[in-house]
C-alpha positions as CSV (number, residue, x, y, z in Angstrom):
1,X,26.5,-65.7,30.0
2,X,26.2,-63.7,33.0
3,X,22.2,-63.0,33.4
4,X,21.1,-59.5,33.5
5,X,18.4,-58.5,36.5
6,X,15.4,-56.7,35.3
7,X,11.9,-56.1,36.3
8,X,9.1,-56.7,33.9
9,X,8.8,-53.3,33.5
10,X,12.3,-52.8,32.6
11,X,12.2,-55.3,30.1
12,X,8.9,-53.7,28.4
13,X,11.0,-50.3,28.3
14,X,13.7,-51.7,26.6
15,X,11.6,-53.6,23.9
16,X,9.9,-50.2,23.5
17,X,13.1,-48.5,22.8
18,X,14.5,-50.9,20.7
19,X,11.2,-51.1,18.8
20,X,11.4,-47.3,18.3
21,X,15.0,-47.4,17.3
22,X,14.8,-50.0,14.8
23,X,11.5,-48.5,13.2
24,X,11.7,-44.8,13.6
25,X,15.2,-43.6,14.1
26,X,17.2,-46.2,11.8
27,X,15.2,-45.1,8.9
28,X,15.1,-41.5,9.6
29,X,19.0,-41.7,10.0
30,X,19.3,-43.8,6.6
31,X,17.3,-41.0,4.9
32,X,19.8,-38.4,6.6
33,X,22.7,-40.4,4.9
34,X,21.6,-40.0,1.4
35,X,20.3,-36.4,1.7
36,X,23.7,-35.6,2.6
37,X,25.3,-38.1,-0.3
38,X,22.9,-36.3,-2.7
39,X,24.9,-32.8,-1.9
40,X,28.1,-34.2,-3.6
41,X,31.7,-34.6,-2.0
42,X,31.7,-36.7,0.9
43,X,35.0,-36.0,2.1
44,X,34.1,-32.3,3.7
45,X,30.5,-33.0,4.1
46,X,29.9,-32.2,7.5
47,X,26.0,-33.4,7.3
48,X,27.1,-37.1,6.3
49,X,29.5,-37.0,8.8
50,X,27.4,-36.1,11.6
51,X,24.4,-38.8,10.0
52,X,26.9,-41.4,10.1
53,X,28.1,-40.7,13.3
54,X,24.7,-40.9,14.6
55,X,23.9,-44.1,12.8
56,X,26.8,-45.9,14.7
57,X,25.6,-44.7,18.1
58,X,22.4,-46.0,17.1
59,X,23.2,-49.2,15.9
60,X,25.5,-49.2,19.0
61,X,22.4,-48.9,21.1
62,X,20.7,-51.3,19.2
63,X,23.1,-54.4,20.0
64,X,23.4,-53.2,23.3
65,X,19.9,-53.5,24.3
66,X,19.5,-56.7,22.4
67,X,22.7,-58.2,24.3
68,X,20.5,-57.0,27.5
69,X,17.3,-58.8,26.4
70,X,19.1,-61.9,25.4
71,X,20.6,-61.9,29.1
72,X,17.8,-61.0,30.8
73,X,16.6,-62.5,34.3
74,X,13.2,-61.0,34.3
75,X,12.0,-60.9,37.9
76,X,8.4,-60.3,38.6
77,X,8.0,-59.8,42.5
78,X,4.5,-60.1,42.7
79,X,4.8,-63.7,42.0
80,X,7.1,-64.4,44.7
81,X,5.8,-66.9,47.7
82,X,6.0,-65.3,50.9
83,X,5.9,-66.4,54.7
84,X,6.8,-64.3,57.2
85,X,8.4,-60.7,56.9
86,X,8.8,-59.6,53.6
87,X,12.6,-59.4,52.3
88,X,14.0,-56.4,51.1
89,X,14.7,-58.4,46.8
90,X,15.2,-57.2,43.9
91,X,12.2,-55.6,42.6
92,X,10.6,-54.9,45.9
93,X,9.6,-51.4,46.6
94,X,11.6,-50.0,50.2
95,X,10.4,-47.6,52.7
96,X,12.9,-46.4,54.9
97,X,13.7,-43.6,57.5
98,X,16.8,-41.8,58.2
99,X,17.5,-42.4,61.7
100,X,19.4,-39.1,62.3
101,X,17.2,-37.1,60.2
102,X,13.8,-38.8,60.7
103,X,13.5,-38.4,56.7
104,X,11.2,-40.8,54.9
105,X,12.3,-42.0,51.4
106,X,10.8,-44.9,49.5
107,X,12.8,-46.6,46.8
108,X,12.2,-49.5,44.3
109,X,15.2,-51.9,43.5
110,X,15.6,-52.4,39.9
111,X,18.5,-53.2,37.4
112,X,21.3,-50.8,35.8
113,X,18.9,-49.6,32.9
114,X,16.2,-48.9,34.7
115,X,17.7,-46.8,37.6
116,X,16.2,-43.2,37.9
117,X,17.2,-42.0,41.4
118,X,14.8,-38.9,40.5
119,X,11.9,-41.3,40.2
120,X,13.3,-43.1,43.0
121,X,14.4,-46.3,41.0
122,X,17.5,-47.3,42.5
123,X,19.7,-49.5,40.9
124,X,20.8,-52.9,42.7
125,X,24.5,-52.3,42.6
126,X,24.3,-49.0,44.6
127,X,25.9,-49.2,48.2
128,X,22.4,-48.5,49.5
129,X,20.8,-51.3,47.7
130,X,23.5,-53.5,48.5
131,X,23.5,-52.7,52.1
132,X,19.1,-53.3,52.0
133,X,19.3,-56.7,50.2
134,X,18.1,-59.3,52.6
135,X,16.8,-57.3,55.4
136,X,13.4,-57.3,56.6
137,X,10.6,-54.5,58.2
138,X,12.0,-53.7,61.3
139,X,15.4,-53.8,60.9
140,X,17.8,-51.4,61.5
141,X,21.0,-50.8,58.4
142,X,23.9,-48.9,58.7
143,X,25.5,-48.7,55.1
144,X,28.9,-46.6,54.0
145,X,28.2,-44.5,51.4
146,X,30.6,-41.9,49.8
147,X,29.5,-39.1,52.2
148,X,30.2,-41.4,55.1
149,X,27.9,-43.7,56.8
150,X,24.0,-43.5,56.8
151,X,21.5,-45.6,59.1
152,X,18.1,-46.6,57.9
153,X,15.1,-48.3,59.5
154,X,13.3,-50.1,57.3
155,X,9.5,-49.4,58.1
156,X,8.0,-51.2,54.8
157,X,8.6,-53.7,52.0
158,X,6.4,-54.4,49.4
159,X,6.2,-56.5,46.6
160,X,4.4,-54.5,43.7
161,X,5.1,-53.9,40.4
């Protein structure tokens, strides 16, 4: 079974979502199905159809989360032993400067489920993250992205939660 890399924070968020789905959403949907059934003929009951569809989506998400947690490889960068300059690794926080624009940006490299670019959480599978992995502070990296090529200087690498 292929392991899914995940930060400790990402694991916690998935566990919280799973708990919410099982203890809040599942009972709410079951009650909605029972209510819709009480209205009689199910063949033309839109409320029943909608509730059953919602139930299917909820159960699929529960199975998806359980599978991801079962195959999770939890990586806590704060526990990594380091010697020399810090390398960009899964879970690290990286500050970059765009060489062309001098614009500074900080990203945390995380798992796919945790990725949220609006909060600077970048999936390790993106072209930029792939181009940064293994590099160290001071490195200049040119990365091909859909818009062309971008060049960054790595100004800081941190191993924080």
